[in-house]
N, C-alpha and C positions, 0 to 999 in steps of 0.2 A: 502493499498499498502505500503509493509515495503520495506524499505532503512539498506545499510549498515552503521556501525554507522561511526561516526564522524571521517575524520581526517584532521586537521586543514589548515595543507600545498596542499593539492588539494581537493577543493567541489567537485570537478566532480564525488569525492569518497560519498560525501555526499549522493547527489541529484543524481540519478541516470539519471533523466531524464533533463541534461541539462550538457553541453561543459564549459568548461572556458576557454575565449579569456583575453590571456596575452598583459600590467600587470597586476596586483596586483592596483586593482582600487583609495585604500587607506588603510590607518591602523590607529588603534583607541584605548584607553585606554581598550574595550573589546572584543575587535575580528579586521575580515582585510574585504575588500568591494570589490567582483571581479565581474567582467565585464562575464556574462553567456549567452550560447544561451542555448533555449530549444529546444528540440530533435524534440520535437512535432510542438509547429504551430511557429520552426523557429523564432523567437523575442528574441530581446537581452534584457539583467534583467540585474539589478544590486543587487546582492546576499550578502548583510551583516549577516556575521558569528559572533555570539555574544558569549564570553561563559557566560554562568551562575553563575560557581563558581566565575570571577572571579566580577560582578556586583556585588552577593550576597556579596564577600568580601568587598564591598563598605560601610562603617556602616551610609553612607544619602541615600541608595538606598532598599529596599528589593524587593522579589517576587509580594505582592501586587502590590504596585509601578509601577513594570512592568507591569504586566496583565492591571491593570488599567492603560496605556501610552495606550496598544493595544488594550484595549474599548475607549479610546477615537478616535482613530485613523480610529475606524473600523465609527462612528458615523458622521465625519466630509467629507464634500462633497464641494470642493470646487477645479477650474479649475489648480488651485497653489500649491494643496494639494497631495499626493500618494493616489491613492482610494481603498480601504484595498476591499482583495473578500472574502477571505479563509483561512482557517488553517487549521492544520494535524497536530499531534504528531505520531513524526517516533523514529525506537531505539530499539533495543533488547528489549526492554522492555519499549513499551509507558505510563507503568501506573507513572515510573522515570525520576522525575522532571530534574534530574541529564541529561537528554537525549536533543537530542536538537528536536527543533522546530520551527517550521516555517510556516508566516506568509505569503501568496502568496500578492501582489497588484498591480491593473493592469496597476498600469501608471511605469513602468519597474523596482521594485524594490519588490525584495524578502529578508525576516530576517530569519535569521536562528541563536534559540540561540542554547548550545549546550554546557555540561558540562563535558568539559576535560580539 
């Protein structure tokens, strides 16, 4: 499933399957959190957009730690912790780590990592 390139100002262009419900839920050092609605299942989600280049610029964090964190999320199964279900790579060149990578979780949480 190919999606359009990242546009940080409008995540609806990042993931065509979602529509943004204003306002932005939050902003952090590495990105923003948006409330979105899936156009197919009509469920609301939080979409967290993280810029990989900003993460990698932090000398205390690296891509290996980022993927290890995802691996840990996959293994967690607790009613108070968001459950990880699937992930996919998007972008014009899916092999390029500077493109966005999305992890979708059943607990109404989506992580979008981008390289803009």
